[in-house]
C-alpha positions as CSV (number, residue, x, y, z in Angstrom):
1,M,26.0,-102.9,-48.3
2,T,27.3,-101.9,-44.9
3,D,30.8,-101.9,-43.4
4,S,30.1,-105.4,-41.9
5,V,29.2,-107.0,-45.2
6,R,31.0,-106.3,-48.5
7,W,29.4,-106.9,-51.9
8,D,31.5,-107.3,-55.0
9,L,30.2,-108.2,-58.5
10,D,32.7,-109.7,-61.0
11,G,31.0,-110.6,-64.2
12,A,28.0,-112.8,-63.1
13,V,29.5,-113.8,-59.7
14,A,28.5,-111.9,-56.6
15,T,31.0,-112.2,-53.7
16,I,29.6,-111.6,-50.3
17,T,32.2,-111.1,-47.6
18,L,31.6,-111.1,-43.9
19,N,33.7,-108.1,-42.8
20,R,34.4,-108.0,-39.1
21,P,37.9,-109.5,-39.2
22,Q,38.8,-108.0,-35.8
23,A,36.0,-110.1,-34.3
24,R,36.5,-113.2,-36.5
25,N,33.4,-112.1,-38.4
26,A,31.2,-112.9,-35.4
27,L,27.5,-112.4,-36.2
28,T,25.9,-109.2,-34.7
29,A,22.3,-108.3,-35.3
30,E,23.5,-105.6,-37.7
31,L,25.7,-108.1,-39.7
32,K,22.9,-110.7,-39.9
33,T,20.5,-108.1,-41.2
34,A,23.0,-106.9,-43.8
35,L,23.9,-110.4,-44.9
36,L,20.2,-111.2,-45.4
37,G,19.9,-108.1,-47.5
38,A,22.9,-109.1,-49.6
39,L,21.5,-112.6,-50.2
40,R,18.2,-111.2,-51.3
41,Q,19.9,-108.8,-53.6
42,A,21.8,-111.6,-55.2
43,A,18.6,-113.7,-55.6
44,S,16.7,-110.9,-57.3
45,S,19.5,-109.5,-59.5
46,P,19.3,-110.9,-63.0
47,E,23.0,-110.1,-63.6
48,V,24.0,-112.5,-60.7
49,R,24.2,-116.1,-61.7
50,A,26.4,-117.5,-58.8
51,V,27.2,-116.4,-55.3
52,L,30.4,-116.8,-53.3
53,I,30.4,-116.3,-49.6
54,T,33.6,-115.9,-47.6
55,G,35.0,-114.1,-44.5
56,A,37.5,-111.2,-44.2
57,G,40.8,-111.9,-42.3
58,Q,41.7,-115.1,-40.7
59,A,38.2,-116.5,-40.0
60,F,35.2,-117.5,-42.1
61,C,32.7,-116.8,-39.2
62,A,33.1,-117.5,-35.5
63,G,29.3,-117.7,-35.1
64,Q,27.1,-115.6,-32.8
65,D,28.8,-112.5,-31.3
66,L,28.7,-113.6,-27.7
67,R,29.6,-110.2,-26.4
68,E,26.5,-108.7,-27.9
69,H,24.6,-111.8,-26.7
70,A,25.9,-111.5,-23.2
71,D,25.0,-107.8,-23.0
72,L,21.4,-108.7,-23.9
73,L,21.4,-111.6,-21.5
74,G,22.5,-109.2,-18.8
75,A,19.7,-106.8,-19.5
76,G,17.3,-109.7,-18.6
77,Q,14.9,-108.9,-21.4
78,P,12.0,-111.4,-21.3
79,D,11.2,-113.5,-24.3
80,E,7.6,-114.7,-24.4
81,A,8.4,-117.1,-27.2
82,T,11.0,-119.0,-25.2
83,P,10.0,-121.0,-22.1
84,A,11.6,-120.5,-18.7
85,A,14.1,-123.0,-17.4
86,G,12.4,-126.3,-16.7
87,A,9.8,-125.9,-19.4
88,P,10.1,-128.0,-22.6
89,P,11.9,-126.3,-25.5
90,S,9.9,-124.9,-28.4
91,G,8.6,-127.7,-30.6
92,A,9.3,-130.4,-28.0
93,P,6.5,-132.8,-27.0
94,A,4.9,-132.3,-23.6
95,A,6.1,-134.6,-20.9
96,R,4.0,-137.8,-20.5
97,T,2.7,-139.5,-17.5
98,P,3.0,-143.3,-17.2
99,A,-0.5,-143.6,-18.5
100,G,0.5,-141.7,-21.6
101,S,-1.5,-138.5,-21.0
102,A,0.2,-135.1,-21.2
103,S,1.3,-133.6,-17.9
104,A,1.6,-130.0,-17.1
105,V,5.0,-128.5,-16.2
106,A,5.1,-128.2,-12.4
107,P,4.7,-124.6,-11.1
108,A,7.9,-122.9,-9.9
109,P,8.3,-123.1,-6.1
110,D,8.2,-120.0,-3.9
111,G,11.4,-117.9,-4.0
112,P,13.5,-116.9,-7.0
113,Q,11.8,-117.7,-10.3
114,P,13.6,-119.6,-13.1
115,F,15.4,-117.2,-15.4
116,A,13.4,-116.7,-18.6
117,A,15.5,-117.0,-21.8
118,P,16.1,-113.4,-23.0
119,A,15.3,-111.8,-26.2
120,P,18.7,-112.7,-27.9
121,L,17.4,-116.2,-28.5
122,D,14.7,-114.7,-30.8
123,T,17.6,-114.2,-33.3
124,V,17.1,-117.9,-34.4
125,R,13.7,-117.1,-35.8
126,E,14.4,-113.4,-36.7
127,H,17.8,-113.9,-38.3
128,Y,19.3,-117.4,-38.7
129,N,16.2,-119.1,-40.1
130,P,15.7,-116.5,-42.8
131,L,19.5,-116.6,-43.7
132,V,19.4,-120.3,-44.2
133,L,16.2,-120.2,-46.2
134,A,17.7,-117.4,-48.4
135,I,20.7,-119.6,-49.2
136,R,18.7,-122.8,-49.8
137,S,16.0,-121.1,-51.8
138,M,18.5,-119.1,-53.9
139,P,17.7,-120.0,-57.5
140,K,21.5,-119.8,-58.2
141,P,24.5,-121.8,-57.0
142,V,26.0,-120.6,-53.7
143,V,29.7,-121.5,-52.9
144,A,31.3,-121.1,-49.5
145,A,35.0,-120.3,-49.4
146,V,35.9,-121.3,-45.9
147,N,39.1,-119.4,-45.1
148,G,39.4,-120.1,-41.4
149,V,37.3,-121.1,-38.4
150,A,33.6,-121.7,-39.1
151,A,32.0,-122.2,-35.7
152,G,28.4,-122.5,-34.6
153,A,26.1,-120.5,-36.8
154,G,29.1,-119.8,-39.0
155,A,29.4,-123.5,-39.8
156,G,25.7,-123.5,-40.3
157,L,25.9,-120.9,-43.0
158,A,28.7,-122.8,-44.8
159,F,26.7,-126.1,-44.6
160,A,23.7,-124.4,-46.1
161,C,25.7,-123.5,-49.2
162,D,25.6,-125.8,-52.2
163,L,29.4,-126.3,-52.4
164,R,32.1,-125.7,-49.9
165,I,35.8,-125.1,-50.6
166,A,38.0,-125.0,-47.5
167,A,41.5,-123.6,-47.0
168,Q,43.9,-126.1,-45.5
169,G,44.1,-124.0,-42.3
170,A,40.3,-123.9,-41.9
171,S,38.4,-125.7,-39.2
172,F,34.8,-126.4,-38.1
173,L,33.4,-126.4,-34.6
174,M,29.8,-127.2,-33.6
175,A,30.1,-124.9,-30.6
176,F,26.5,-124.8,-29.5
177,A,26.8,-127.2,-26.6
178,R,29.7,-125.3,-25.3
179,V,27.3,-122.5,-24.3
180,G,24.5,-124.8,-23.3
181,L,22.5,-124.7,-26.5
182,A,21.4,-127.1,-29.2
183,A,21.9,-126.6,-32.9
184,D,20.5,-123.8,-35.0
185,T,21.2,-122.1,-38.4
186,G,19.9,-125.3,-40.0
187,V,22.7,-127.5,-38.7
188,S,20.2,-130.2,-37.4
189,W,19.1,-130.5,-41.0
190,T,22.3,-130.1,-43.0
191,L,24.8,-131.8,-40.8
192,P,23.2,-135.3,-40.8
193,R,22.7,-135.1,-44.5
194,L,26.4,-134.3,-45.1
195,A,28.0,-136.6,-42.5
196,G,25.3,-139.0,-41.3
197,A,23.2,-139.0,-38.1
198,G,25.7,-140.7,-35.9
199,R,28.6,-138.4,-36.8
200,A,26.3,-135.3,-36.5
201,A,25.4,-136.3,-32.9
202,E,29.1,-136.8,-32.1
203,L,30.1,-133.4,-33.6
204,L,27.3,-131.6,-31.8
205,M,27.5,-133.2,-28.4
206,L,31.3,-133.4,-28.1
207,A,31.8,-130.0,-29.7
208,E,35.4,-130.6,-30.7
209,P,37.0,-128.7,-33.6
210,I,37.8,-130.6,-36.7
211,R,40.5,-129.7,-39.3
212,A,39.8,-129.1,-42.9
213,S,41.3,-132.5,-43.9
214,Q,38.9,-134.2,-41.5
215,A,36.0,-132.2,-42.8
216,L,36.8,-133.4,-46.3
217,E,36.9,-137.1,-45.1
218,L,33.5,-136.6,-43.5
219,G,31.9,-135.0,-46.6
220,L,31.5,-131.6,-45.0
221,V,33.5,-129.9,-47.7
222,N,34.0,-130.7,-51.4
223,Q,37.7,-129.7,-51.7
224,V,40.6,-128.5,-49.5
225,V,43.2,-126.2,-51.1
226,Q,46.2,-124.3,-49.9
227,D,45.3,-121.2,-48.0
228,T,46.8,-118.8,-50.6
229,D,44.8,-120.6,-53.4
230,L,41.4,-120.5,-51.7
231,L,39.8,-117.4,-53.3
232,T,41.4,-118.3,-56.7
233,V,40.0,-121.8,-56.7
234,A,36.6,-120.9,-55.2
235,G,36.3,-117.9,-57.5
236,A,37.0,-120.1,-60.6
237,L,34.3,-122.6,-59.4
238,A,31.8,-119.8,-58.9
239,A,32.6,-118.4,-62.4
240,R,32.2,-121.9,-63.9
241,L,28.8,-122.2,-62.3
242,A,27.8,-118.6,-63.4
243,A,28.5,-119.6,-67.0
244,G,26.3,-122.7,-66.7
245,P,22.6,-123.5,-66.9
246,T,21.3,-121.3,-64.1
247,A,17.7,-122.5,-64.4
248,A,18.8,-126.1,-64.3
249,Y,20.9,-125.5,-61.2
250,A,17.8,-123.9,-59.5
251,G,15.9,-127.0,-60.5
252,I,18.5,-129.3,-59.0
253,K,18.5,-127.4,-55.7
254,E,14.7,-127.7,-55.5
255,Q,14.7,-131.4,-56.3
256,L,17.4,-132.2,-53.7
257,D,15.7,-130.3,-50.9
258,Y,12.2,-131.7,-51.8
259,A,13.5,-135.2,-51.9
260,A,15.0,-134.8,-48.5
261,G,11.5,-134.7,-47.0
262,H,9.4,-136.8,-49.3
263,G,9.2,-140.4,-50.5
264,L,10.3,-141.8,-53.9
265,G,7.0,-141.5,-55.6
266,E,6.7,-137.8,-54.7
267,A,10.3,-137.2,-55.7
268,L,9.6,-138.7,-59.1
269,D,6.6,-136.4,-59.6
270,K,8.8,-133.4,-58.6
271,E,11.4,-134.5,-61.1
272,A,8.8,-134.7,-63.9
273,E,7.4,-131.3,-63.0
274,I,10.8,-129.6,-63.0
275,Q,12.0,-131.4,-66.2
276,A,8.9,-130.2,-68.0
277,A,9.6,-126.6,-67.0
278,L,13.2,-126.8,-67.9
279,G,12.4,-128.4,-71.2
280,R,10.8,-125.1,-72.2
281,T,13.9,-123.0,-71.4
282,E,16.2,-121.4,-74.0
283,D,19.2,-123.0,-72.4
284,H,17.8,-126.5,-72.9
285,R,16.9,-125.9,-76.5
286,A,20.2,-124.3,-77.4
287,A,22.3,-126.9,-75.6
288,T,20.4,-129.8,-77.3
289,F,21.0,-128.3,-80.8
290,A,24.6,-127.6,-79.9
291,F,25.1,-131.2,-78.9
292,T,23.7,-132.5,-82.2
293,R,26.1,-130.2,-84.0
294,K,29.1,-131.2,-81.8
295,Q,29.4,-127.7,-80.5
296,E,30.0,-126.4,-77.0
297,P,26.7,-125.0,-75.6
298,R,26.5,-121.4,-74.5
299,F,24.2,-121.0,-71.6
300,L,22.3,-117.7,-71.0
301,G,20.8,-118.6,-67.7
302,R,17.2,-118.7,-69.0
């Protein structure tokens, strides 16, 4: 790992710590690259059976490092993948005429041209999307220990995790609109599923901070604990998961993400497919026999 991301292995739990406390663990390009490497290492390491993500110091993650972002904005680097001001955003439908046919974006008038979005916004595809996919596709449980503010992309990273434990002093802020942006880091997908579409729109558009207690009421976190107890409680949860049926956890994650985008019939087929595969695992066989003998199962993660 690098100085900006710490990796610690305790038994079968890998703890990944965002380590820029002086900047509230704001996400630079270097940190994002290191974090992706750490997540991929956790996914591929057979000795790792659960992952814990937290932040060093007083913050979980303040989101994108805006100083780095501003420097690149000031450099005026063109970004061919992002339209100039006045053009529809990537993925948006073309404007429609009253007759229903697609209309072209009007050419810019003579004089100063609209400022093209600079290369920093490529970070969504280059960094944030792979990070979210690495967490969601991780074939092991991922727990977020939210020790302080989780803003913007930092909140998105927490929401992508399977379970979230928050310190009493933690807070969440959907900060994107404060800098004239929409959601990224998977928030448009995770937030409505956690809090509902109406509440997600409110949190994103009003961009007001919410305390840990409010986050618990909204379903954004699973538990709120005293600040001093956070790593103990979150670590115990990660250890419990690490001692559990790892293959079954991977199957559960796959089922939930699949069902989010498919109908009931397709979800039932996916359940049958995954159950058939899990039925051939050592863990299922051993746990079934242990149950019939009134013994506690011992899961090996395979």
